[in-house]
C-alpha positions in Angstrom: 44.0 7.3 39.9 45.1 8.8 43.3 44.3 7.6 46.7 44.3 11.0 48.4 40.6 11.6 48.0 39.8 8.2 49.5 42.0 8.6 52.6 39.3 9.9 54.9 37.0 7.0 54.0 39.8 4.5 54.5 40.6 5.9 57.9 37.0 5.8 58.8 36.7 2.2 57.7 39.9 1.2 59.6 38.6 3.0 62.7 35.2 1.2 62.5 37.0 -2.1 62.0 39.3 -1.5 65.0 36.3 -0.6 67.2 34.6 -3.8 66.1 37.6 -5.8 67.3 39.8 -6.1 64.2 43.2 -6.2 65.9 45.1 -5.7 62.6 43.2 -2.5 61.9 43.7 -1.3 65.4 47.5 -2.0 65.2 47.8 -0.2 61.9 46.0 2.8 63.2 48.0 2.9 66.4 51.3 2.4 64.7 50.7 5.2 62.3 49.2 7.7 64.7 50.9 7.3 68.1 54.6 7.6 68.6 56.1 4.5 70.3 56.7 4.8 74.0 60.4 4.7 75.0 61.6 3.6 78.3 63.3 6.4 80.3 65.4 5.9 83.4 64.9 8.3 86.2 68.0 10.0 87.4 69.3 8.9 90.7 71.7 11.2 92.5 74.8 9.6 93.9 77.6 11.0 96.0 81.0 9.8 94.9 83.8 10.0 97.4 86.7 12.3 96.9 89.8 10.4 96.1 90.9 8.0 93.4 88.8 6.6 90.6 88.9 3.1 92.0 87.1 4.3 95.2 84.6 6.1 93.1 84.0 3.0 91.0 83.5 1.0 94.2 80.9 3.5 95.3 79.0 3.2 92.0 79.0 -0.6 92.4 77.9 -0.4 96.0 75.0 1.9 95.0 74.0 -0.5 92.3 74.2 -3.5 94.6 72.1 -1.7 97.2 69.4 -0.9 94.6 70.0 2.9 94.6 71.1 2.8 90.9 69.8 0.9 88.0 72.3 -1.4 86.4 72.3 0.7 83.2 73.0 3.8 85.2 75.9 2.1 87.1 77.3 0.9 83.8 77.2 4.4 82.3 78.8 5.9 85.4 81.6 3.3 85.3 82.1 4.0 81.6 82.3 7.7 82.4 84.9 7.0 85.1 86.8 4.9 82.7 86.8 7.7 80.1 87.9 10.1 82.8 90.8 7.7 83.7 92.0 7.8 80.1 91.9 11.6 80.0 93.9 11.8 83.2 96.4 9.3 81.9 96.7 11.3 78.6 97.3 14.5 80.6 99.9 12.8 82.8 101.7 11.3 79.8 101.8 14.7 78.1 103.4 16.3 81.2 105.9 13.5 81.4 106.9 13.7 77.8 107.2 17.5 78.0 109.5 17.1 81.1 111.6 14.5 79.2 111.9 16.8 76.2 113.0 19.7 78.4 115.5 17.5 80.2 117.0 16.4 76.8 117.1 20.0 75.6 118.9 21.1 78.8 121.3 18.2 78.5 122.0 19.1 74.9 122.7 22.7 75.7 125.1 21.9 78.5 127.3 19.7 76.3 
């Protein structure tokens, strides 16, 4: 016994029940036929000052405090600035290590 042949009749019965006020039938139909609505934040342009990351972070917090940015947007921007800070730190460390290695090589050659 398969249910495929009965599906149109089942849907019709559920639809009639939902129209008659059956909340369970309405919920079942809506959950199965309409995708859930997801909240989407609108983008909000923000001008960050040139300069250091701390100044840029302060600008983000000021924009959030003034209501120009949603808290979630401010958090994402601050997280992005934090990730950028780590990238800059890694780049600077790589340059410093390379300079130390070069200095050690030069010192070893001059001995």
